[in-house]
N, C-alpha and C positions, 0 to 999 in steps of 0.2 A: 563554479562546479565543483569538488572536493578531486584532489589528484591520487594518482597511484603513490601507496608508503614507501621511501625511499629502501628500507631498511632490506636484508634477507634473510627469503623466509622459506622455516620448514628445516630439516636438519641437514646441514652441512655438507654439500656430497652427495645427496639426495636427488636422481636422473629424473624421478619420474615425478616427486612432489614442486621441481623448481619446475618442469611443464608444462605442472598443471596451475601454478604461480603465476605463471608469464602469460598463461591462456587466459585466468583475469585481469590481469594486466590489460590485452588488447579486448576486450571488450567493448562490442558496442552498443550501448543503447538504442541506436537508432536501425538496427539491424533482429532486436528484439521486442516482445511485451514482456511484462515483468512478470506474469504465468510463467515464456518460456524461461525467462533471465532466472529465475529459481529452479528452474529446472536443470538450468546449465549447471547453475554454482553446487546445486546436489551431487550429479554426477562427476564434475568435480571434484569434489569433498570425499564422493568415495574411491577417491585413484589415490586418496594419499590420506582421509582419517578411517580408522578400523571401526565395527560395533556399525555397516551398514547406515549413514547419517542421512539426516530429510533435515529440512528446512523448510521455515517460513518466515515471512515475515509480520511486526506486529506494529500499527500504527493507533497514539493514540486520535480519537477526534472528540472530539466534544468532552475531554476528560474521561472519555473511552476505549477500554481497546478493540482493538478489532485486527482480526487477519486479512490482509489484502492479497494473497496466495501464500501459498504453500504448495511442497511437492509431491504428499505423501496423505492421503488420510491420518495418519498417524501423529505429522504433524501438526495439522489443522484438530484433533482433539489433543495434546498433548497441552495447545494455547487456551483450548476454550476450557479445558479441567482449570488452568486458573485464572485465567477470565469471568469463571461461576466462582471463584471465592474470592476473587477482585485482590490476588497479590500474588507473588511467583516471579519468578527467574526472568522470565520476557516482560509483566509488566514492568514491574521495579529496571532494566535496564530501559525500555522505552520510557518512561516516566522518569530517570534521576542525569541521564545518561552517561552512565556508570557500567562500564560491562561486569558480567554476573557472570559466576564457572562452579556450575556442580560438579565436586569427582565422584559422587558417590548419591543420588540424589535419596537413596535406601538412607539415609545416614546423616544424613542433612538438616536440622528443625527450622534455619529462617523463618520457613511460613510456615509454621505448625505442621500440618500432616500434609500440606501440598506435594512437596519436594516426590514424599515415598507413594502418597498416588501417583505421579508419573512414573516411578520406580515398576511397581506394580503393572500398569501400559506396557513396557519393554522399552522405557527409557533406560542408556546404562551412564552418559552424561550429557551436559549438558552447556553449554558456552551465547547468551544471547549478549549480542554486541548492538552498542546504541548506532543512530544511525549520526551520519558527522555534522555538529554541534552547530558549527556556524552556517548550515544549512536551514536554522526554523524549525525541522522536524522533529517532530515528539515521534522514535518511531524505535525497532531494531530488527536486526537480521536472526532467525532463532535457527542454532546448530544442534540438534538431537540424535545423537550416535546411540545404536541399538545396542545390547548386551553388558554383563555385567563387567567381560573384560575390556570395555570401551572407557572406562574409568581412570585408567593410568594416569602418569604423570604425562608420559609420553605425548599422550592422547590428547590430553588436557591442551596441553603445549600446541599441537597441529592444530587446537579448536582455533583457539589464539589468534596463530599466523595467518593462518585461513583464514578469518572472521576480518584481520585488520586488512587484507586488501580485497573480500569478494561485497563489504559493503559498500564500495567505491560504486560500484558497476549498479548497486540494489538502489542506492540512494539517487544516485542521477538517473536513475530509468524512473521510481516515483516522480522525482519532480519532473522528469518529461514529461513523464502520463499527465501529471498534475497540470501541466503547461499546456497540454494539448488540448482539456477541458474545457479549462476555462476559456480559453481559445476559444472554442466552440458553444458552448453558453453566451460568449457574450455575441458570436457575430449570429447566433439563436438570435439572441433578445435586439442587438439593431435591427437584424428583419421582420421581427414583429413591429416593434417602433414603427418602422417606414410604411407599412402596410394600414398601418393602426390611425399614421397619419396623413395616409394618403386615403383611406376611407372617412374622416374629420374633414377632410380638403370639400369632401363631394358633398356630404352633408351641407359644410356652411353656406354651399352655394349654392344648393338646391333649396335649400331648410332656410335660410336665411340663420342658422344657430350660431351660436357664439361656439367657440371651440370645446365652452367644460357642456355646453348641450350638446354637442355634439357627440362627447367624449362617452353620455353619460346614455343617450341612445342606442351606443353600439352595448355598453353594460347593464342595461337595460334587459336586451334581446340576451347576453350572455347568460346572462344568470335564468329567464325562463325558459333556456334551451337545453342550460349547463352542458355550455361550451364557452371555452376559452376565448376573449376577447378576439384575438388575436383570429382565429380561424369567424368567429363571425366576420370580419371588419374586411378579411380578405375574399366570404365570399360576397361581400354586399359591394368586394371593388370590381369583380369576375361579372356577377350577375349583376346589379342599378337593384336589384328592393331589397331591402332590411324592415322584417314584418315589424306591427306593432311602434310606432314611428307616425 
């Protein structure tokens, strides 16, 4: 897992900023869902960064960007504008692993009309910060500040420093959730295999089938009834009845 950066965040001597960064450093992904974590990150960002910031998390899956969590409808809308164009700050940061800063989207032409369109939707400045490269996850944390005053140099620097800390718990939470989902899928697969093997054993014993013939019998019922083989096998084990054998 990633560790918290060791440099001092925020403006020197700013107790509010320091308190927010300290809380980011103490966050435990075991106490949050990804969605609640992003909400908490946004709440802390609002204590430090002007412009009513909102946040989202972009992940690249099968070569396409998707938003897996957002703190407000606006953050999701800003992401989706970029996805529809196939480019933009969040897409670039997630795919290249390099942070992207947009101080004034009204005047930034790096992605054609994308940044000005984000400004028209109420975005004052943007920082898209990639998830740690060592975790082999293509994605990023996006922080959008609202209002034209949000693009000043101090705000952009705060966005940079905040994202440097916030990306750690967000990345850890995503990896934790992914690991849990993989474990659940594996457990379900093992359960399915166990009951199918049990049903095959009964068919082999009762009808002197081979293992392949037993599975084909289950598969025929599955296709005829448009049911999963596992469900057919589970019912057969429970009732001892298998149609069409």
